[in-house]
C-alpha positions as CSV (number, residue, x, y, z in Angstrom):
1,X,0.0,0.0,0.0
2,X,1.3,3.4,-1.0
3,X,0.0,7.0,-1.1
4,X,-0.5,6.4,-4.8
5,X,-2.4,3.1,-4.2
6,X,-4.3,3.4,-0.9
7,X,-6.1,0.1,-1.8
8,X,-3.7,-2.5,-3.0
9,X,-5.7,-5.8,-3.2
10,X,-3.9,-7.4,-6.2
11,X,-0.4,-7.0,-7.7
12,X,0.3,-5.7,-11.1
13,X,3.2,-4.5,-13.2
14,X,3.2,-1.5,-15.5
15,X,5.1,-0.7,-18.7
16,X,4.5,2.2,-21.2
17,X,5.3,1.8,-24.9
18,X,4.6,4.5,-27.5
19,X,1.7,6.0,-25.6
20,X,0.2,2.7,-24.5
21,X,0.4,1.7,-20.8
22,X,0.2,-2.0,-20.3
23,X,-0.8,-3.0,-16.7
24,X,-1.4,-6.4,-15.4
25,X,-0.2,-9.6,-13.8
26,X,-0.3,-13.2,-15.0
27,X,0.9,-16.5,-13.5
28,X,-0.3,-19.9,-14.7
29,X,-3.1,-21.4,-12.5
30,X,-2.9,-18.3,-10.2
31,X,-4.5,-15.3,-12.0
32,X,-4.4,-13.3,-15.1
33,X,-5.6,-9.7,-15.7
34,X,-4.5,-6.9,-17.9
35,X,-5.7,-3.5,-18.9
36,X,-4.6,-0.6,-21.2
37,X,-6.0,2.6,-19.8
38,X,-5.5,4.7,-23.0
39,X,-7.8,2.3,-24.8
40,X,-10.3,1.9,-22.0
41,X,-10.1,-1.8,-22.3
42,X,-9.1,-4.8,-20.2
43,X,-8.4,-8.5,-20.8
44,X,-9.3,-11.4,-18.4
45,X,-10.6,-11.2,-14.9
46,X,-8.7,-13.8,-12.8
47,X,-8.4,-11.2,-10.1
48,X,-9.2,-7.5,-10.2
49,X,-7.1,-4.7,-8.7
50,X,-9.2,-1.9,-7.2
51,X,-7.3,0.5,-9.5
52,X,-8.8,-1.3,-12.6
53,X,-12.4,-0.7,-11.6
54,X,-12.9,2.3,-13.8
55,X,-12.1,0.4,-17.0
56,X,-15.6,-0.2,-18.5
57,X,-15.0,-2.9,-21.2
58,X,-13.4,-6.3,-20.7
59,X,-12.7,-9.2,-23.0
60,X,-12.3,-12.7,-21.3
61,X,-10.4,-15.3,-23.2
62,X,-11.8,-18.4,-21.6
63,X,-13.6,-19.6,-18.5
64,X,-10.8,-21.1,-16.5
65,X,-11.0,-19.7,-13.0
66,X,-7.6,-18.0,-13.1
67,X,-9.0,-15.9,-16.0
68,X,-12.6,-15.3,-14.9
69,X,-13.0,-15.8,-11.2
70,X,-13.1,-12.1,-10.4
71,X,-15.9,-11.2,-12.8
72,X,-18.7,-11.2,-10.1
73,X,-16.4,-9.1,-7.9
74,X,-15.7,-6.5,-10.5
75,X,-19.4,-6.2,-11.5
76,X,-20.5,-5.9,-7.8
77,X,-17.8,-3.3,-7.1
78,X,-18.9,-1.1,-10.0
79,X,-22.5,-1.3,-8.8
80,X,-21.5,-0.5,-5.2
81,X,-19.6,2.6,-6.5
82,X,-22.6,3.7,-8.6
83,X,-20.8,3.2,-11.9
84,X,-22.6,2.2,-15.0
85,X,-22.8,-1.6,-15.8
86,X,-19.6,-2.7,-17.6
87,X,-19.5,-4.5,-20.9
88,X,-17.9,-7.9,-20.7
89,X,-17.3,-10.2,-23.7
90,X,-16.7,-14.0,-23.2
91,X,-16.5,-16.9,-25.7
92,X,-20.0,-17.5,-27.0
93,X,-19.8,-21.2,-26.0
94,X,-19.4,-20.1,-22.3
95,X,-22.1,-17.4,-22.3
96,X,-25.0,-19.4,-20.8
97,X,-22.8,-20.8,-18.0
98,X,-21.4,-17.4,-17.2
99,X,-24.9,-16.0,-16.9
100,X,-25.7,-18.9,-14.5
101,X,-22.6,-18.0,-12.5
102,X,-23.8,-14.4,-12.1
103,X,-27.3,-15.5,-11.1
104,X,-25.8,-17.7,-8.4
105,X,-23.7,-14.8,-7.1
106,X,-26.8,-12.6,-7.2
107,X,-28.6,-15.1,-5.0
108,X,-25.7,-15.6,-2.6
109,X,-24.7,-11.9,-2.3
110,X,-28.2,-10.5,-2.5
111,X,-26.9,-7.9,-4.9
112,X,-27.8,-7.5,-8.5
113,X,-25.1,-8.4,-11.0
114,X,-25.6,-5.5,-13.5
115,X,-23.5,-6.2,-16.5
116,X,-23.8,-6.1,-20.3
117,X,-22.5,-9.7,-20.9
118,X,-22.1,-10.8,-24.5
119,X,-20.7,-13.8,-26.3
120,X,-18.1,-13.5,-29.1
121,X,-17.1,-15.8,-31.9
122,X,-14.0,-15.8,-34.1
123,X,-14.2,-13.0,-36.7
124,X,-16.6,-10.9,-34.7
125,X,-15.7,-7.3,-34.1
126,X,-16.7,-5.0,-31.3
127,X,-16.5,-1.2,-31.8
128,X,-14.8,0.6,-28.9
129,X,-15.2,4.0,-30.4
130,X,-15.1,5.7,-33.8
131,X,-11.4,4.9,-34.2
132,X,-10.9,1.5,-32.5
133,X,-12.3,-2.0,-32.9
134,X,-11.6,-5.3,-31.2
135,X,-11.6,-8.4,-33.3
136,X,-11.9,-11.9,-31.8
137,X,-9.9,-14.9,-33.1
138,X,-9.8,-18.6,-32.1
139,X,-7.0,-19.7,-29.9
140,X,-6.1,-23.3,-29.0
141,X,-6.7,-24.4,-25.5
142,X,-8.5,-27.1,-23.5
143,X,-11.8,-25.3,-23.5
144,X,-13.3,-22.8,-26.0
145,X,-11.1,-19.7,-26.1
146,X,-10.7,-16.5,-28.0
147,X,-7.8,-14.1,-28.4
148,X,-8.4,-10.4,-29.2
149,X,-6.8,-7.8,-31.5
150,X,-7.4,-4.0,-30.9
151,X,-7.3,-2.2,-34.2
152,X,-7.0,1.5,-34.9
153,X,-9.2,2.3,-37.9
154,X,-8.3,5.1,-40.3
155,X,-9.8,6.3,-43.6
156,X,-7.1,7.1,-46.2
157,X,-7.6,8.7,-49.6
158,X,-7.7,6.0,-52.3
159,X,-4.6,5.9,-54.4
160,X,-6.3,6.9,-57.6
161,X,-7.3,10.3,-56.0
162,X,-4.0,11.1,-54.5
163,X,-2.7,14.4,-55.9
164,X,-6.0,15.7,-57.1
165,X,-6.9,19.3,-56.2
166,X,-9.0,19.7,-53.1
167,X,-12.0,21.0,-55.0
168,X,-12.1,18.0,-57.3
169,X,-11.9,15.6,-54.3
170,X,-14.7,17.6,-52.6
171,X,-16.9,17.3,-55.8
172,X,-16.3,13.6,-56.1
173,X,-17.3,13.1,-52.5
174,X,-20.5,15.2,-52.9
175,X,-21.4,13.2,-56.0
176,X,-21.4,10.0,-53.9
177,X,-18.0,8.6,-55.0
178,X,-16.3,6.6,-52.3
179,X,-13.0,8.4,-52.1
180,X,-11.4,6.8,-49.1
181,X,-10.4,3.3,-48.1
182,X,-10.3,1.8,-44.6
183,X,-6.9,1.1,-43.1
184,X,-6.7,-1.1,-40.0
185,X,-3.6,-0.9,-37.8
186,X,-3.2,-3.6,-35.1
187,X,-2.3,-1.9,-31.9
188,X,-2.5,-4.7,-29.3
189,X,-3.0,-8.4,-29.6
190,X,-3.8,-10.4,-26.5
191,X,-3.8,-14.2,-26.8
192,X,-4.6,-15.5,-23.3
193,X,-3.7,-19.2,-23.0
194,X,-3.0,-20.9,-26.2
195,X,-0.9,-23.5,-28.0
196,X,1.3,-22.1,-30.8
197,X,-1.4,-22.8,-33.4
198,X,-3.5,-20.1,-31.9
199,X,-0.8,-17.6,-32.5
200,X,0.0,-18.9,-36.0
201,X,-3.7,-18.7,-37.1
202,X,-3.8,-14.9,-36.4
203,X,-1.4,-13.0,-38.7
204,X,-2.2,-9.8,-36.8
205,X,-0.6,-11.3,-33.7
206,X,2.8,-11.1,-35.4
207,X,2.1,-7.5,-36.7
208,X,0.5,-5.8,-33.7
209,X,2.5,-3.0,-32.1
210,X,2.2,-4.8,-28.7
211,X,1.7,-8.5,-28.3
212,X,0.7,-9.8,-24.9
213,X,1.0,-13.6,-24.8
214,X,1.8,-16.6,-22.7
215,X,5.1,-18.5,-22.3
216,X,4.0,-21.0,-19.6
217,X,7.1,-23.3,-19.9
218,X,10.8,-22.6,-20.4
219,X,12.8,-25.6,-19.2
220,X,14.3,-27.8,-21.9
221,X,13.2,-31.0,-20.3
222,X,9.5,-30.1,-20.4
223,X,8.0,-31.9,-23.4
224,X,6.5,-29.6,-25.9
225,X,4.0,-32.1,-27.3
226,X,2.4,-32.4,-23.9
227,X,2.6,-28.6,-23.3
228,X,0.8,-28.0,-26.7
229,X,-1.8,-30.7,-25.9
230,X,-2.9,-28.7,-22.8
231,X,-3.0,-25.4,-24.8
232,X,0.2,-23.7,-23.7
233,X,3.5,-22.5,-25.2
234,X,7.2,-23.1,-24.5
235,X,10.2,-20.8,-24.9
236,X,11.4,-22.9,-27.8
237,X,8.2,-22.1,-29.7
238,X,9.2,-18.5,-29.7
239,X,12.8,-19.2,-30.7
240,X,11.5,-21.2,-33.7
241,X,9.3,-18.3,-34.8
242,X,11.8,-15.6,-34.0
243,X,11.8,-14.2,-37.6
244,X,8.0,-13.9,-37.8
245,X,7.6,-11.4,-35.0
246,X,7.2,-7.9,-36.4
247,X,6.0,-6.5,-33.1
248,X,7.6,-3.6,-31.4
249,X,7.0,-5.0,-27.9
250,X,6.3,-8.6,-26.8
251,X,5.1,-9.2,-23.3
252,X,5.7,-12.8,-22.3
253,X,3.7,-13.9,-19.3
254,X,1.7,-16.7,-17.6
255,X,4.9,-18.5,-16.5
256,X,4.5,-21.6,-14.4
257,X,4.7,-21.1,-10.7
258,X,7.6,-23.7,-10.6
259,X,9.9,-21.0,-12.1
260,X,11.5,-18.3,-10.0
261,X,11.7,-14.9,-11.8
262,X,15.5,-15.1,-11.9
263,X,15.3,-18.5,-13.8
264,X,12.9,-17.0,-16.3
265,X,15.2,-14.1,-17.0
266,X,18.3,-16.3,-17.1
267,X,16.8,-18.8,-19.6
268,X,15.4,-16.1,-21.8
269,X,18.7,-14.2,-21.9
270,X,20.5,-17.4,-22.8
271,X,18.1,-18.8,-25.5
272,X,16.4,-15.9,-27.3
273,X,18.0,-14.6,-30.5
274,X,19.2,-11.0,-30.1
275,X,16.4,-9.4,-32.3
276,X,13.7,-11.2,-30.4
277,X,15.3,-10.6,-27.0
278,X,15.4,-6.8,-27.7
279,X,11.7,-6.6,-28.1
280,X,10.6,-9.1,-25.4
281,X,9.7,-8.2,-21.9
282,X,9.2,-11.1,-19.4
283,X,6.4,-10.3,-17.1
284,X,7.7,-11.6,-13.8
């Protein structure tokens, strides 16, 4: 507890990159939660720091408890503080059961669980505001799971009209001609828990300015076939894909609790190729 954080109920780390602040914490089988204040959006609700309560829109990757357990807590806190109901998106396959969870908590707590809860499928997009959208994609885990990409959306003048005088462009627009094309810039990709196939199936994951993903296992003796079967990734999966990452920043998280932070840093320092090492930040 500090003067800046008078209520410190859950730990989180913070890092700023090119105007985006990434805050969160993630440990396998413990809890995962992230938010980006500038985008007014959060990912996963395994726990919920008091500081995160003002973030109104959340995307939950899957229904394992270390990623969703704090959903009723978050919803109840916002109601207690007289904030509007939040918008929370979950995999469509889990929607009915998450509704049941909230009804049970309503009954136990005697407090209404006021939330705009919606299911999402791969390919579906959610508009955050006029300039930003979130697109869902399938990841590969032991239960239905989605990853999410936040896009900045811009309208650019079509190539055939570049260089025309302003009055001609104006006249074309007034006549009903579509003079612009939509350009989508992937700002942030969040995978949650996934085997490598989930990453590979989403090209934007390798292009997003910031990639937040998991690296649950790092020791050489841990068998990758078994790790992939249970929907997770190994350090060696990143080494093999080193040339594919075009991201400016990669946050690797969700490390197994069997690893001490010093071991994580030491093994990543030893095994990552220099270009990948320069852009990767282990979240420990």
